[in-house]
N, C-alpha and C positions, 0 to 999 in steps of 0.2 A: 477033263473037257471032252465032249464028243461032238464031232462034226458031222453034219449030214451031207449026202452027196449034192455036188452042184447040179442044179437043174436050169434048163433054158425055158423060160415060159413067155407066152404072149402077154403083153401089157394092154389090156383093155382101157386102163386109165390113161395111158399115154396116147392110145389111139383116139380117145375122147378129146384130149386137150389138142392134139394135132389138127383133128377135124374142125373143131371149134375155131381155132386160130386161123386156119387156112380159109375157112368160109368168110370169116370177118375181113381178113386182109385182102383176099381175092375180090370181094364185093367192093370194099372201100377204094383199093387202088385201081380197080377196073373203072369205076365211076370217075375217079380223078383223072385217069389217063383219057377218058372220053372228053372230059371237060377241058383239059389242057390241049387236046388235039383240035378241039373247036376253036380255041383261041390262039392256035399255032405256037403254043409254048413248048418248044422242043426240048429245052433244057429241063423243065420239069418232067417231061415225059421220060427222059433218059433216067432221071433220078428215081421215079416211081417204078420204071422197069427194073433197074438194079436192085431196089429195095425188095421187090416182090421175089426176085430170083434168090436174094440172100435169105429172106425169110423162109422160102420153101427149102432151102439147103440147111438152114440152121435148126429148125425144129426137129426133124428126124434124127439129127446128131445128138442133140441135147435130150431128147425124149424118144429113145429107140422103142421100136414096137416089140422086139424080142430081147428079153433082159435075162442075165444070169442071176440066180438066187443061191446063196450059200449061207445057211443058218447055223449059227454057233450056239449051242445050249450051254447055260451056266450051271455048275454043280451046286445045287441049292444046299446040299448037305455039308458043303465045305465052309460056306461064308456064314459069318455071324449075323449079318444084316443084308437083306436084298431089297432094292427098290426098283419100281418099274415106272415107266412113262410111255404113254401111247401118242404116237405122232400121226396125225391125220394126212389126208391126201394133199391139202393145201400147204402144209409145213414142208411136205416132201417136194411139192411143186416149186416152192420158193428155193429150196436147195438146188433144184435142177437148173434154175435160172442163174443163181448167183455163186454157186460153187463150181468153178471153171473145169476142174480136173475130174469131176464125178457127174455122170448122166443121172437123170431122174429114174429111179428103179421101182416106181409104184406099179402094182399089179392091177389093182381095182380101185375105183373111186371109194369103195366101202372098206378097203383094206387099211390096216394100220401098221406102222412100224413100231416095234416094241424096243424101246431103249432100257436096258437092264444094267444096274450097277450092284455089284457084289462087294461087300467090305468085310474084311477080316484083319484085325489089328491095323497094320500100317500097309495093307495091300488093298488096292482098289482095281476092279476088273469090270470093264464095259463089254457089253455085246449089243449089237444092233441088227434086229432080224425082222423078216416079214411075218406078219401074223397069218393065220390060215384063212383062205379066201374060199367062200362057198361058190358053187357053180351058178346058183341063182343070182349072185351078185354080178357075175360076168355077163349074164343076160341083161340085167338092169342097166349095165354100163352101155350096152349097145342101143338099147331103147332110148336112153338119155341121149346118146350120141346123135341118133337120128332126129329126135325132137329139137334138141338144142341147136343143132347145125342149121335147121330150117329157120328157127327163130333168129339166130345170130345173123343169117344171111340177110334177112329183111331189115333187121336193126342196122347193120352196117351200111345198107343202102341209105337209110335215113341219116346216119351219122356223118356219111360222106358230104352231106350238103351243109354241114357246119365247118366252118373254117378253122376251129380251134382243137379239134378232135386229135389231129396228129400231134399237136403241141402238148395236149394233156397226157396223151400216151407216153411220150418222151419224158414228160415231167414225172410221172408216177414211176416210170422205170428208173430214172436217174436218182430220185429220192430213195427208192428201195434199194438201189445199189449203194448209194452213199451211206446208208445206215445198216448195210448187210451184216457187218461184224456184231453189232449189238443185237440185231434180230436173230441171227443164226446162233450166238452164244445162248440167247434165251430160249430158243426152241430146243437146242441140243444140250439141255441141262436137266439133271434129275434132282428133285427136291428130296432131302434127307431128314429134314426136321426144322426146328426153329432156333434162332439165336435171340433170346429175349423176344421182342416183338417183331422181329424180322424172319423172313423165310431163309433158309440156307440150302443152297443147291450146289451140286458138283457138275462141272462142265465136261462135255465129251472131250477126250484128250486131243490137244492140239497136233500130236504127232500122226494121228490118223486123219483128221480134218484139217490138214496143213493149211494155214492162212486165214481161217475163219475167226481166230481169236482177236478181239480187239485189246485184250489185256493178257499178259503172259502168266499173271498170277491169280487175278480175280478182279472183279469190279461190282459196283452197286447198280442194280436195275431199279429205277425209280417207280416204274409203273405198278409194281405190287410188292414194294419194299423187299426186294430179294437180293441177297448176297450170293454172288456166284464165285466159287473158287475153282481153280485149276486142280485136277485130282492129286497132282504131286504135292500141292500145297496142303491139302486136307490129309493126305496120308504120309506126308513126308517128314513131319516133325512138328512139335508143339510151338517151337520158337517163332518160325515163319507163320504158321497157322494162326497163332495168337495175334500177331501184329496185323496180318492182312485183314482178319475179321474186325478188329477194333478200328483199322483204318477206313474200311468200307462202311462200318457203322458211322464213322465220322461224316462221311459224305452224305448219308442218309439223314443225319442229324442236323448237320449244318447247311444243307442245300436249300436254296431258295426255290421252291417248286414253281412259283409264279414266273420268275425270271427264266427258268429253264424252259417253260412252256412257251414263253414269249419268244425266246431265241428259236425254238423249233418251228413255231408258226411263221416267224419272219423268214427263215430260209425256205420253207415250203411255199409261201406267197411268192417270194422273189423268183424262185425256180419256175413256178408255174406261169407267172407273168412273163418270163423271159421266153420260154418255149412257145407259149401260145401267141405272143405278140409277133414273133418271127414267122411261125407257121401261118398266122392270119394274114400277114402282109404278102407272103408268098401266094397264098390262096386268092387274094383279091388283085393279084397281077402287078404289084409293086415292082418296078424294074430298077429304080435308082439304088445303086449299091450302098451308098452311105446311109440311106434310110434303113436298109434291111440289116446292116451291121451295127446300127446304133443300139439295139437292145443288147447286143453281145458286148459292146464296150461298157455299157451301164452295168450289166451283170458282172463283168470281170472286175470292175471297180468296187461293187458291192461285196463281192466274194473276198476280195483283198481286205477290205475294212471289217467285214464279218469275222473272217478267220483270224484277224489280228486281235480283235476284241475277245473272241472265243479262247485264244491261246493264253491271253492275259487272265481271263476269268478262271480258266483250267489250273493255272499255276496257283492262283489264290485259293481255289477250292482244295487243291492237293496240300497246301500248307495248313489250311483250317482243319482238314481231316487228320493231319498228323498231330495237330494241337489237341483235338479230341481224344486221339489215341493216347497221347501222353497223359491226359487226365484220367483216362479209363484204365490203362494197364501200367502206367509209369514210363518215365524217360528211358530208363535202362532197357526195359523190354522193347520199346520201339527202336532204339539204337541196335539192339541185338538182331531184331528183324530185318532192319536195313543192312546190316553187316552180312547177314546171310544171303540177301539178294545180290549184294555187291560181289560175293565170292562165288555165287551160283554160276555154273557153266552155262545154264540156259540163258542168263542174262548176258554172259560175256559173248557167247556164240552169236546172239542176235545183234549185238552192238547197237542197242537202241537205248534211248532215255527212258527212265521210269515214269510213265505218264507224262512225257514231254519234259521232264526235269532231270538234270544230271544227278546220279545218285549221291555223289559228294556233296552237292549243294543241299540235298535233302538232309543228309546226315549233319552238315554244318548247322542248318536251321534248328534241328532238334537240340543239338549240343548247346546252342546259344539261347535257347528258349528259357525265359525266366519266369513264365506265368505260374 
């Protein structure tokens, strides 16, 4: 492996994003401050002032203007198979928002991150590098920054007249944060082929992007029938790999897509309704505390019921997937796979349930299955 020298470069992509966001929030919050000052709403003025300061401090930290780049090249002659995936600016932008220990390191709006996976026998090697950025692209970045900032400034002035914009912004941010593990896992995975009619991908290792994995071994991504495996599962041995693939196939085979979409739309609708109703009441000057906190109480009750039902559905889905795996690869192969997980130091160190279910309960279910 050869490593290039570390370079510190100016990020015109982050400059673009900071300018756009600053112009939007400045215009929006300034108009709100003027409106609340006119009706002597001091409490709202204080909140908007604090929010503006927080935003001005947050973005340069998460999206620095000068970033360090250190590219690692993979030895193509060493590996039997090499796979690539290009990640665009918006994927990197999402990472900058929701991966708390890593700042966004995009260089240009037109630049790509190259996620590379090399496979040789039972060895998997990932690299994550910037693609080469042409100077003309950096010029385009600045042109777009100027034009877009002007457009956004005037749009924000119009949006500030609507009482639900603040709520919609919080709703979108909250939902993207709630589903960040699934989204990040899907973004940072490399397709290596197919498993019957399903796509098979390897996820960027958890030990580098610590905390983004929603599953420690693998999971099924319903959007494009994709089975995502942790790299140690794919390269670590056939017993675990065979079981995980069969289990994830079971999720894709037995899952009710209509119910999944209904659950997704329900949480989206409830979240947007909650944030927009609270923001709207504050905007129109509602002062009675019990009215303002009523949506919060209703949303809390909804979340309790929703998460309870979701947990029960998740348990049922896990057992159905294991039943499919039993029929696909046999009971003994499933039990061997579960035993490997039970003894795995990764599973022990994290001290978590396997998809919300105790591993011994999963093993007991498989042993007692008579189908």
